[in-house]
C-alpha positions in Angstrom: 40.9 18.6 38.4 42.2 21.9 39.3 45.8 22.1 40.4 46.6 23.7 43.8 49.5 26.2 43.9 52.6 25.0 45.9 53.5 27.7 48.5 55.8 25.5 50.6 58.8 26.8 48.7 58.2 30.2 50.6 58.2 28.6 54.0 61.8 27.9 54.1 63.1 31.5 53.7 60.4 32.8 56.1 61.4 30.3 58.8 65.0 31.3 58.3 64.2 35.0 58.7 62.0 34.4 61.8 64.6 32.1 63.3 67.3 34.8 62.7 65.1 37.5 64.2 64.3 35.4 67.3 68.0 34.8 68.0 69.2 38.4 67.2 66.6 40.1 69.4 67.7 38.5 72.7 71.3 39.2 71.8 70.5 43.0 71.2 68.4 43.2 74.4 71.3 41.7 76.3 73.6 44.2 74.9 71.4 47.1 75.9 70.9 45.7 79.4 74.6 45.3 79.7 75.2 48.8 78.6 72.7 50.2 81.0 74.1 48.1 83.7 77.5 49.5 83.1 76.1 53.0 83.3 74.5 52.2 86.6 77.6 50.7 87.9 79.5 53.7 86.7 77.1 56.0 88.5 77.3 54.0 91.7 81.1 54.1 91.5 81.0 57.8 90.9 78.6 58.3 93.8 80.9 56.2 96.0 83.9 58.2 94.9 82.2 61.5 95.7 82.8 63.9 92.8 82.3 67.5 94.1 81.9 70.4 91.7 81.1 74.1 92.1 82.3 77.6 91.6 84.5 79.8 93.8 83.5 83.6 93.6 84.7 86.8 95.1 82.2 88.0 97.8 82.8 91.6 96.9 81.8 91.4 93.2 80.5 87.9 92.6 83.1 87.1 89.9 84.8 83.8 89.6 88.2 83.4 91.2 90.8 81.5 89.3 93.8 79.8 91.0 92.0 79.1 94.3 93.6 76.2 96.2 91.1 73.4 97.0 92.1 70.6 99.4 90.2 67.7 101.1 91.1 67.9 104.8 93.3 65.1 106.0 94.2 64.0 102.5 96.5 64.9 99.6 93.6 65.3 97.2 93.5 68.8 95.8 92.4 70.9 92.9 92.7 74.5 91.5 89.9 76.5 90.2 89.9 77.4 86.5 89.7 80.8 84.9 86.0 81.0 85.6 86.4 79.9 89.2 84.9 76.4 88.5 86.4 73.3 90.1 86.0 69.5 90.4 87.4 67.3 93.1 86.8 63.8 94.3 86.5 62.3 97.8 85.5 58.9 99.2 84.1 60.4 102.4 80.6 61.8 102.2 81.3 63.8 105.4 84.6 65.2 104.4 85.6 68.9 104.8 87.0 70.9 101.9 89.3 73.9 102.5 89.3 76.8 100.0 92.2 79.2 100.3 93.7 82.0 98.3 96.3 84.7 99.1 94.6 87.8 100.5 91.3 86.1 101.3 89.9 84.4 104.3 90.4 80.7 104.2 87.0 78.9 104.3 86.2 75.3 105.3 83.1 73.7 104.0 81.6 70.4 105.0 80.4 68.2 102.1 77.5 66.7 104.0 76.6 64.4 101.1 76.3 67.2 98.6 77.7 67.0 95.1 77.7 70.8 94.3 79.4 73.3 96.6 79.5 77.0 95.6 81.8 79.1 97.8 82.3 82.9 98.2 85.7 84.1 99.6 86.0 87.4 101.4 89.1 89.6 101.2 91.3 89.9 104.3 91.1 93.5 105.7 94.5 94.5 107.0 96.1 97.8 108.1 98.0 97.9 104.9 94.7 98.5 103.0 93.9 101.5 105.2 93.7 104.7 103.2 95.7 107.6 104.6 95.7 111.2 103.5 98.8 112.2 101.6 99.1 115.8 100.3 96.1 116.5 98.1 95.2 112.8 97.6 95.0 109.5 99.5 97.1 106.3 99.2 97.1 103.0 100.8 99.3 102.7 103.9 101.3 99.9 102.3 102.7 102.3 99.8 103.8 105.0 102.3 104.4 102.9 105.4 107.8 104.4 106.1 107.1 108.1 105.7 103.5 108.5 107.0 102.3 107.9 110.5 98.6 108.3 111.4 96.2 108.0 114.3 92.5 107.7 114.1 90.1 110.1 115.6 88.8 107.4 118.0 92.3 107.0 119.5 92.6 110.7 120.0 89.2 110.9 121.6 90.0 108.1 124.0 92.6 110.4 125.8 91.0 113.0 128.2 92.9 115.9 126.9 91.5 119.4 126.0 94.1 119.9 123.2 95.0 117.8 120.2 98.8 118.3 120.5 98.8 116.9 124.0 96.5 114.0 123.0 98.9 112.7 120.4 102.0 112.7 122.7 103.7 109.3 122.6 101.4 108.0 120.0 103.0 109.0 116.7 106.5 107.3 116.0 109.1 109.8 115.0 107.3 112.8 116.6 108.3 114.5 119.8 105.7 116.4 121.8 107.0 118.9 124.5 104.7 120.5 127.0 106.2 124.0 127.4 103.7 125.5 129.8 100.9 124.6 132.2 99.0 127.8 131.8 95.3 127.2 131.7 94.0 127.9 128.2 97.5 127.7 126.7 98.1 124.0 126.8 99.3 123.7 123.3 102.4 121.5 123.1 105.4 121.9 120.8 105.8 119.2 118.2 109.0 118.2 116.5 109.1 115.7 113.6 112.2 113.6 113.8 114.0 116.0 116.2 115.6 119.4 115.7 117.9 118.4 112.8 115.7 119.9 110.2 115.8 123.3 108.6 116.4 126.0 111.3 116.3 123.6 114.1 119.9 123.8 115.5 119.7 127.4 116.9 117.7 128.4 120.0 116.5 131.6 118.4 114.9 129.6 115.5 112.8 127.3 117.7 109.6 128.6 116.1 111.0 127.5 112.7 111.1 123.9 113.7 107.4 123.5 114.1 105.7 121.4 111.4 103.2 122.8 108.9 99.6 122.1 110.1 96.9 121.7 107.4 93.3 121.2 108.5 90.8 120.1 105.9 93.2 121.5 103.2 93.6 124.9 104.9 97.1 125.9 105.9 98.2 128.0 108.8 95.7 126.9 111.3 96.4 125.8 114.9 95.5 122.2 115.7 94.6 123.2 119.3 91.8 125.3 117.9 90.1 122.1 116.8 88.1 120.0 119.4 89.6 116.5 119.6 86.0 115.2 119.4 85.7 116.6 115.8 88.8 114.9 114.4 88.3 112.0 112.0 92.0 111.2 111.3 95.4 112.8 111.9 98.5 112.0 109.7 102.2 113.1 110.0 104.0 113.4 106.6 107.8 113.1 106.5 110.6 113.1 104.0 109.5 112.8 100.4 105.8 112.4 101.2 105.7 116.0 102.4 107.6 117.4 99.4 104.4 118.4 97.7 104.2 121.4 100.1 107.6 122.7 99.2 110.0 124.3 101.7 107.2 124.9 104.2 107.2 121.1 104.8 110.9 121.0 105.8 110.0 120.1 109.3 107.1 117.8 108.5 103.4 118.2 107.7 100.5 117.5 110.0 97.3 116.7 108.1 94.0 116.8 110.1 90.7 115.7 108.6 87.5 116.5 110.5 84.4 114.5 110.8 81.5 114.8 108.2 77.9 113.7 108.3 76.6 110.7 106.5 73.2 110.0 105.0 70.7 108.5 107.4 68.7 109.4 110.4 70.0 112.2 112.8 72.4 110.8 115.4 72.9 112.6 118.6 76.0 112.0 120.6 76.9 113.5 124.0 80.1 113.0 125.9 81.1 114.3 129.4 84.4 114.2 131.1 85.3 115.3 134.7 88.9 115.3 135.9 90.6 116.2 139.1 94.2 117.5 139.2 96.7 118.0 142.0 100.3 119.3 142.0 102.8 116.4 141.8 105.5 118.0 144.0 105.2 120.9 146.5 108.4 121.9 148.3 108.2 121.5 152.0 109.3 125.0 153.2 110.0 126.4 156.6 107.8 128.9 158.5 108.9 132.5 159.5 110.2 131.6 162.9 112.3 128.6 161.5 113.7 130.7 158.7 114.7 133.6 161.2 116.3 131.1 163.5 118.4 129.5 160.8 119.4 132.9 159.3 120.5 134.1 162.8 122.6 131.0 163.4 124.3 131.4 160.1 125.0 135.1 160.7 126.4 134.4 164.2 128.6 131.6 163.0 130.1 133.9 160.4 130.5 137.0 162.7 127.8 139.1 161.0 125.1 141.3 162.5 121.8 139.4 163.1 118.8 140.5 161.1 116.3 139.2 163.6 116.7 139.3 167.3 115.3 136.6 169.7 112.4 138.9 170.4 111.6 139.0 166.6 111.8 135.3 166.5 109.3 135.0 169.4 106.9 137.3 167.7 107.1 135.2 164.5 106.2 132.2 166.5 103.3 133.7 168.5 101.8 135.7 165.7 101.2 138.6 168.1 102.4 141.1 165.5 101.2 139.9 162.1 101.9 143.2 160.3 105.6 143.5 161.2 106.2 139.8 161.9 104.0 137.9 159.5 104.0 134.1 159.1 102.5 133.6 155.6 102.3 130.1 153.9 102.9 131.3 150.3 102.6 127.9 148.8 99.4 127.1 150.7 97.9 130.4 149.8 98.9 130.5 146.1 98.8 126.8 145.0 95.7 124.8 145.3 95.7 121.3 146.4 93.0 120.2 144.0 91.5 121.7 140.8 89.0 120.4 138.2 88.8 120.0 134.5 85.6 119.5 132.6 84.6 118.8 129.0 81.2 118.6 127.4 80.7 117.7 123.8 77.4 117.4 121.8 77.3 116.4 118.1 74.5 115.9 115.7 75.1 114.4 112.3 73.0 112.9 109.5 72.0 113.5 105.9 69.5 113.0 103.1 69.4 113.1 99.4 73.1 113.9 99.0 73.1 116.7 101.6 75.0 115.7 104.8 75.5 117.8 108.0 77.6 117.6 111.1 77.0 120.1 114.0 79.3 120.1 117.0 79.2 122.0 120.2 81.9 121.9 122.8 82.5 123.4 126.2 85.8 123.0 128.0 86.7 124.2 131.5 90.2 124.1 133.0 91.0 125.6 136.4 94.4 126.9 137.3 96.5 125.7 140.2 
């Protein structure tokens, strides 16, 4: 009889191995499920907490802005952007508003609206201190020369209905005095003093002409500002003190820099402006007629025992006008001074440019009647 091999001695270790695997696998699965559950709970907690990330950039160049203050409105929760402009902030309100602020830039408020990523662009604040003014042969920011340079834009000059530049800037430039010396038509240029007459040659009446400031138009010295049409001026600046020293002794009484308009690339632009004004004398003396004057003169002469110039017959002839040649009665103010006169101004400009070539053409017509 053949003997059968005994394999039962192998069953015991196999059963042990299977039993161990059966018990270990559920434990491993439970560990994985617990780990994934923790991740889910963490994600839910993070979603409920509202972590917001993003980048703050400069709107002018698109570069990241470091040091931007970031604050959740109504809370004390805040953050600061890093060197690359990136930030991270948490909030429990899905409808919260986040404020982004930085010195010199416009503060911006952005609603979260359930978003987790908010990228913001901040725009620089445009102030008068950033305005560029002409100084000598170059330009500087107004903030650097605020005490020694005063300027006025061409638009402000053109808003005043004046036929000359010197009268248009009267009362509009601090530290400058504008004096209208004559009302003669065609000669309406005013005298300008920068900070009074205490400058070189300004204390003596015979040196009045020496107190006038140096006028430079588009870099050319010695021109009269009243030869320029106010409509053609882009900007006007008055230099004082050290800012005018670049021009030497000629600038002892200040410097007036005028920059005229220039064309820009684009389609031709046509501009026409018309001004019509009416003028009347402010004060006309109320004078006597010939008969009244002869009567008062005769009364004065009689009171002082002098011989009368005009007799009663002469006075009657002055009143009646029967002898206009020898006894005239002329109203000289009425005949020589008009009650109303007109002033007109027409300006036509065309400007434009293409492929680096710009043009600006101006045509002006001014009419000023005399009194």
